[in-house]
N, C-alpha and C positions, 0 to 999 in steps of 0.2 A: 239868311244861313249863316246859322253858324260858325264859327272857325273851329278846324280837326284839331282834336287834340294829338299832338305828336307825344311819343316815348321815345324816350332817349335812352342810348346803350349806354352802359355803368361803365362811370372815369371816363366817357370822352365827349365830342362832340356832336355823334350820329345819332340824329333822332330824325324820326319818320312818322308817319300815322300807323294806324294798327292793319290797315288796308295793304300800307308798303311794306309792313315786317311781313304781314303774311304773303306776298310774293316771295319775296327774298327766302321764306324757306322753304317754300317751293321748290322753290328753286334749287336748293341744299338736299333737298329731299329727292329732287331728281337726279343729280348729280349722284348722291350715297347709294340709288338703287341700281344707275348704269355700272358705277363702280362695284357694285355687289353682285349684277348682273354676268359684266366681264372676267369677274373670279370664279364666277359658278360656270361660265360658260369652259375657261379655260381649265375647271376642275373634272370635267365632265370629257372632253377632249382628251387631257393627259388619259383619263381614267379609260375610255376608250380604245386609246391607243397600245394599253398596259393590256387589256382585254385580245384585242388584234393578235400583241405578239405571245400572249399565252398560249391562244389558239394555234397560231405558225408553230410554235417550239412543239406544241400536243401534237402537234398531225406533222412535224420533222422529228418526230419519237416515235409515232404511230410508222412510219416510211422508212425507219431505219431497224425498227424492230422487225416488218414486214420483210424487207431486204435481207436481212440476218436469217430470218425463217427459210423463204427463200433457197439461200445461200446453202443453210445447212440440210435443204432435203435434196436438193442437187447434189450435194457431197455423199446425201445418204444413197442418192441413185448411183455415183459413181461407182462408191465404196462397195453397192449390192451386186455392180456386177464382177470385180475383182473376189467377195468375199462365202459369193454362195457358188458352189461347187458346179452345178450343172452349166449355168452362165459361163462359170470360169473355165469349164474343160471345152465349150465351144469356142470357145475368144483363144485359147491355146492355138489351138486347128485351123482358125478362119484366118490367117493371113496370106497362107498359101491354098489354101480349098484345099486339104489332104485330106488323103482316100480314104483315113477313119472319122471322117462323116459319114460314109456309107454305112457304118459297122451297123448292127442293130442295137437297138436300145439310142441309137444317138438322135431318132426321129423329134419325141418328146420334148428331149434339150432342145435342139432346135429351136419349135416352135417356140420354147419358153425364151430365148434368146429374142424371137423377133418380137414375141409378146413386149420382152421390154423395150424392146428399141422402139415400136410403135408406141409404149406407153409415154417414152420421152418425145418420139414427135407430135404427140397428143398435146403435151403439155408446154411445148414451141406453139404449135398450132394455137393453142388459147391463153397464148401469153404469158404464161407462168414462168418458162424460162428464155433468157434470151435466145435468140436463133444463132445465132454466130457462137453463144458458147456451147450451145450440144452441137452446132456442125461438127466444131473443131474438136472440142472430147466422144461425139459418138458417133460421129457421118464416114469417118473412115469403114469402121465395122457394121453401115450399115452398107454400105456401099459392097463392100468384102462379100456380106451376107446376099445381097441378092444378084450381084451375080459370080458367084461361085456353083457350077455346076456338079459338083459335090457335098456340096451344103446344100444343094436343092433338090436333091435325092430323097425320094422318100417319105418327100412333104411337096404340098401346092404353093409354091411362092408367086405365085400369080399377083398380080396387080386388082382384080377383082375380091380378093381377100385380104392383100397389105396394101392398097391403096394410098396411103397415110404415111407408110414406111417408105415409100417410093418415092413418095413426093418428098418427103424428106431428104431422102437419098441424094437426089435429083438436087437439091436445093445443096446438102454437102457438099455436091461435087462441083457447083459453081463457087462455093465458097472455098472450099481448098484452090481454085484453079484462080483466087481472086487472090491467094496471099498462100501464094507455094514458098515462101520462105516460114512459115508460122502464123501465130497468131501475131496480132498489129497490136502494138503495145497499150494500146485502149482499151483493151479485151478487158473485159471484168462481167463480174455478176450483178 
C-alpha cells in the first residue's frame, strides 16, 4: 500500500491527510452551524417576545379605550337624569314621595323615570356597568320609586312589568346596607 499524502498548514508543522483535514472542516462547519442556529433561535425568541409585548400593549390600549367609553356612557346617563326636564321633575319629588306625584300628567313622566332606571338595571345585568357604581348612583332612586305610594298612583309598578327594576332595587338596598357610610374607597367605573 502506498503511503498517504500529508498536507501541511502553511507556516506550521501541522500536517494531516486529506481525510483528516476533511473531518476537521466538518467539525468546524458543525460548530459554525450550531452558532448560527443559536443566534437564529435567540433572534426568533426576541422577535416573538416583541410581538407578545406589542399585542399586550394593544390589548391594554383597547381595554383602556373601552373603559373610557363605558365611563363616558355612564356619566352621560347620570347627566341625562338631571338634564332631562321630565326625569328631573320626578327626581325632585321622589325623595319624600311628594303629593305632587299624583297630579295629572305625571304618569308618563313616572313611566319614563322607571324606564330610565330599568335601562340602568339592564346594563348592570348585562355587565356593561359595574353593579356597585350603579347601586350607589341610582339605587336610592329605584328604591324610592318602587316604595312610594304617591309615585305608584296612576301607573302599575307591579313586579310583572318592572321585575328587573325590583331586582335592581333589592340589590341596591343590600349594597347600601353593606356600605352605610357611603361608597368604599375602591369604587370606580
